[in-house]
N, C-alpha and C positions, 0 to 999 in steps of 0.2 A: 465921502465924495460920490456924488450920483453920475451915471452914467455919462447924461448931455454935460455935467461939470467937467469930466474927465474928456470928454470929448474936446470940448473948447481948450480947455489946457494944453492937451496934445495938438491939436492944429496951430496954437499959438508958440508951443515953446520950439527953442533951437534943437534939432534932432543930431543924436550924437553923429560925430565927424570921425573919419578915419584922418589918421596925422596927415598933415598937408604937405608933408616931402613925400606922400604915397605918389606912386606914379600909374598912370593908364587905369584908375578905378572907376566903378561901376555903379549906378544907383544901388541903394540898400531896397531890395524890394524881395518878396517871394516870386518865385515862378509857379504859374496855375495857382494862386492864393485861394480861386475860388473854389478846389477841392476840399478846403477846409470848412465851407459856410456852414454843414450842417454840425460841426463839432462847435463852432464859435457862435451858432445863432444864440443859444441859451447861456453863454458865456456868465452873465449878471443874474441869472434868474436865482431863486433862494436857493438851490442847490448846489450853483456854482458849477464849475467845468473843473475835469481831472485831467492834468495833465502829467505824463510821464516822460522823462528825457533817458533816453540808453545810449551806451555807447562805449569807446575804448578810454585810454589813459585820460583824454582831453576832459571826458565828463567825470571819471573817479576824480581828479585832480579837485573839484569841488570849484573850484572858482568859476568856471564855464558856467557850470548849471547854476550854481548860485545868483550867478547876475543874471541870466535869464528868468528866472525865478522874480528877482527883485525888480526887474523892470516890466514883466507883465502882471506884477501885483497892482502896479498905477492904472490901470486898466481893470484889471480881473481882480477886487479884493475877497471876493469869496473863491477864488481857485483853490484847488486841492493839486498839490504838487507833491511829484516824487521821481528821484532819480538813480539810475543803477548804471555804475562803469566798470568794466575790468581791465586793470593793466594788459596791454597786448592783445586784446581781443580783436577778431574778425567779427561782422555780420553773422557767421555761421555758428558762433558760440551761443549767442542769443535764440537761436533755434532749437536748442533744448529745454527740455522740458522744465526743469527748476527756474531756468530765466524767464520761459512763457507764464510760469504758475505766478512768478513776482509782480510782473507786469500785470496778469489779468486780477489779481488781488485788489487792485487800485482802482479798479472798474472805471479805464480811463476812457475819455471821450477823444482827447488828442496824443498821439505818442510821438516823440520827437527824437530819430534815429541817424545817431551820429557816429559813423565808422568812414575807413578809408584809407586812414594813416598808416595802417598795418598791411592792408591788400596791397599798399603802393611799395612797400619794403617787401614783399615776397622775391624770391628771386627770379621766377617766370609768371608776372600778373597775366593771368586768364581771364578777358571778359564774359567768356559764356559761363566758366564757372563763378564769377562773382555774379553774373546776373542771376542764376538758378540759384546761389544762396539768399540773394535780395530776394529773390520771389518766393522761396520757402519762408523767411523770415515773415515777409506780409502777410502770406496767406495764413500763416499760424497765427500771428498776433488778431489778424481778424475773425478767425475762428474761435477764438477764446475772449473777443473783445466786442461783443455785439455792438454795431454802429459805430465803432471808432474809426477815426480820420488819422494819417500817415505824414507826417513832414521828413523828407530827408533832407540831411546837409551834406556837404562836402566837406572831404578834408582840408584844411587851410594851406597846407603846403609843408614839406619837410627838406631835409638836406640828406645827404648821403655820406658817411664817414669812411675814409680809407687811410690805414696804417702807413705812416710816412717814414716812421724810425723810433727809436726805443733808447731809453737812457734810466740808470739807477739811480734812485734817491730814496736815502735810509733802508737800503738794504733790498729794496724792492724793484722789480723793473717797471717802468712806466712807458708808456707809447705818446708819440704824438701822432696827430691827425690833419689830414686835409679834406675839407668839406666841398662837395658838389651838389648841383640843385638836384633832387629829385626827378628825372624825367618821364618817369611813371605815374606822377599823380595828375597830371592833365588826362592820362587817359582813365585813372579810375573817377575822377572828376565828370568827366564825359561819360563814362558809362552809367554814372549814378543819374545824371539828370536825362539822358537817354530813356533810362527804365523809367524814370518820374513819369516823363512824358507820355511813353507809350501806355502807362498802368492809370495812368488818371491820379496821379498823385501828387502833392505840392512837394516843392523843393526850394533850398534855401542857400544859393550856390556864393558861399563866402570866398572861394577860392578866386572866382573871376571879380566878384565884387573889389577885393581887396589887390588887383592887380593883373591876374591871370598867369597864364605859363611863363611869361617874359619878367614880370615883375612882382609876383607876391609873394614869394620867398625872400627876395632881396629888400620888398618893403617892410615886411615884419622885422628883418632881422637888423637893417641897417636904422630901423627906429628905435631898437634896443628892446622890443617886444617878446624876443625868441631866447631860449633858455641856450646855455651853454652848448647842448647836443645837438643843437639845432632841429631837432624833432618837436620838442616839447615848447611851450611858451611861458612867458614868466605871468603872475598874478596880474599883473597888468593888462596883458596881451591877452589872456582869457576873459576878464573883466570886458573889455572892448569887444571882444567878438559877443559876448553874451548879451551885452546890452544891445549890440547891433541886430541878434538875430530878435530879442524879445521885441523890439521897436519895429522891426518887419513883418511880425506877427499883428502888432497892436495898428501899423498903418493899415494894413489891408483890413482888419477889421471895421475901422472906422470910416474908412474911404468907402468901402463896398457894403457892408452889413449896415451899420447905422445909417447911411443915404439911402436905402432902401427901405427903413422903416415908417 
């Protein structure tokens, strides 16, 4: 399918929607998508575009990055794709030489950076420390990947678990838990978006797109798209998030890049 045919198809189709039960949602768009122009400009050249997606367990679980990839391929069939996720990782983990080397080997035009959930579960979250780690990550990626552009994504939201009791079953002690909304997540989200704005980096804010501080977590949970631990998501939840991210990038590409040709 040619770029023109894809453009016509994408403009005519129904974009993926969040469940109708979701409250206080926002439009699924990138923040400052223009910062990706140089990466996306040659997306359908003969060499194609190389995209790397890095992150924590949300990326490690495959469903999220796989959905991003399959969605992007509808517009960028020549795309080269790779993803690297580590369970429990903070952004600081990917500052280390082994991960920078893996990213650089792909010669990426675009790196999608998806962290924040584990930072939001820190006993004492510190915005300044988080900002410093993001800056180190961005600087090292840019230093090792000439001409690369970066897209930061926010964490989708999670709950905190507290033990409320215990019981024995089959000679093993088991525990019951209550869950409360993780109130640190909005601080992490605001910090990521502020960092992106200050440093001329594009961002995708799924937390506020899906309902924000008062509704995102309950929207995902009550729709049955969040796992029992109320930190991770079901395959269906991750697939929906991946489609939304891929479509946000495609929308920006066709609305702005193709309109300027």
